[in-house]
N, C-alpha and C positions, 0 to 999 in steps of 0.2 A: 611682410608676409601676412596674408589674410587669416590663416589658421596656424596653430602651433606646429612646430617642426615634428614633434612626436606623432601627430595625427597624420601628417604626410607620409611618414615612415610606415605607420600601421596600415594606412590605405594602400600604399604601394605593395606591401608585403601580402596583404589579402588578395589583391588583384594578381600578383605574381603566382601565388599558390593556386588560385582558381584557373589561371591560364595554363599552368604546368599540368594540372590534373586534366583539364580539357584537351590539351594537345596530346597527352599520354593516352587518353581514351580514343583520340582521333585515329590512331592506327600507326602503321610502320612507315608511312610515306615521309620522305625528307622534303625539304623546300624545293629542290630541283625536280621532284616527282609530283608536286602538287598539280592537280588539274586546275583549270581556269576557275571553277566554282569553289575549290578549296582556297585558292588565293584570295578570291573576293571575300569569302567568309572570314578569313584571318584579318584582312584589312578592315573590314567593317567592325569586327569585334574589337580590334585595337582602337579604332576611332570611338567606339561606344564606351569603352572603359576609361578613356582619358579623363573625362569629367569626374568619374568616380575616384580617380587617384588624386586629382588636383583640387577638387571641390571648388570653392570660390577663389582659390589662390592662383594667380597667373604671374607671379613674380619670377624673376630670374633665379633668385636664391632657392625658391621652392622647386623650380624645375631641376636645378642642379642637385638638390637634396634627393629628389625622386630618382634621378639618373644614378646617383651614388648608391642609393638603397637597392635599386634593381641590379646593379653590377655586383654589389656585395652578396646579395641573395644568390645570383647566378654562380658566382665563385663558390659560395658555400655549398650549393646543391651539387656542383661538379666535384668538389672535394669529398663530400659525403658519398657520392656515387662510387668514387674510386676506393674509398676506405671501408665502406660498409656493404657486405654482401646482401643484407636484407634491403637496404635502400636501393642497391643496384637492381635487385629483382623487382622492386616496386616501379622503378623508373624505366627500366629497359625491357622491352617486350622480348619474348622468346622466339627463335626461328620457328616457322610453321611449315610442315610438310603439306604441299598443295597438290602433289601428284606422286604416284608410286606405281611401279610395275605397269606402265603404259596406260594408266587411268587417272583422270582428274579426281581429286577429292573435293566434291562440290560443296560440302558443308564448310570446309576450311576456306575455300575460295570466297564463298558468300560471307563468312564471318570476318575475313580480312579485307573485304571490299575490293577484291581483284576480279575484274570482269574477263570474259573469255578472250576478248581482243588483246588485252594486256598480257595475258598468259601465253597466247599464241605468238605474240611479238617476242616474248622472252625466248621461246623455243627457236624462232628464226635467228635471233641474235646469237644464239649458241650453236647455230648450224644444224639444228634438228628440224626435220620436216614435219613430223607429226607426233602426237602424244604417245602413240604406240612405240616410238623409239626411245622413250624416257624410262630410265630406271628410277630416278628420283628427281623431284623439283621442290625446292625449298624457298620460301619467302624469308629472306634474311632480316636481321635486325635493322639494317639501313634501308630496307624497302626494295632492295634488288632481289631478283630471282635467280637462284643458282640451279643449273641443270646438270644432271649426271646422265649421260646417254646410256642406253641399254648395252651397247657394245663396249663400254669402258671396262678396263681391267681393274680388278680389285687388288689393291696393294695393302697387305696387312703388315703393320709395323708394331713394334713394341715401344710405347712412349713412356719415358720416365718423367715423373713429376716430383719435383722437389718440394716438400712441405716445409714451410718455415714455422717454427714454433715461436709463439709469442712469449716473451718473458714476462713474468708477473711483476 
């Protein structure tokens, strides 16, 4: 190995955190919802950061160490997201209301990067012809758009939530 193992671990960790922050700020789109230019950007960024992680090292052991580091980091972030409400709030975006009572909320659409064509396509996918027929449209955590038609029935239920007390 051309550089010490600890340096490969530190480099990989810094790049992982930078990519995580960048993709979190990127928005609510998932891989399957990337546009062509989103995909090109991610591929180019991945190619650009590879030398920053490996430095002058191109050994098999160095590559395996980097892969192991990234997998452990990914597992750790996933575990923290499940166990820590604060970490979950930081990593997971909130659903965004993008239409209400027959009108688009243009500020929300612009802020979330949803264009008119995407929004109209979501209406058609839900069998709704126009925005005037929408009670509520929400951009969900996974990047999909949920539509509640104006003529939908409101069902009110009482939901019980069991709170688990943590033992000291």
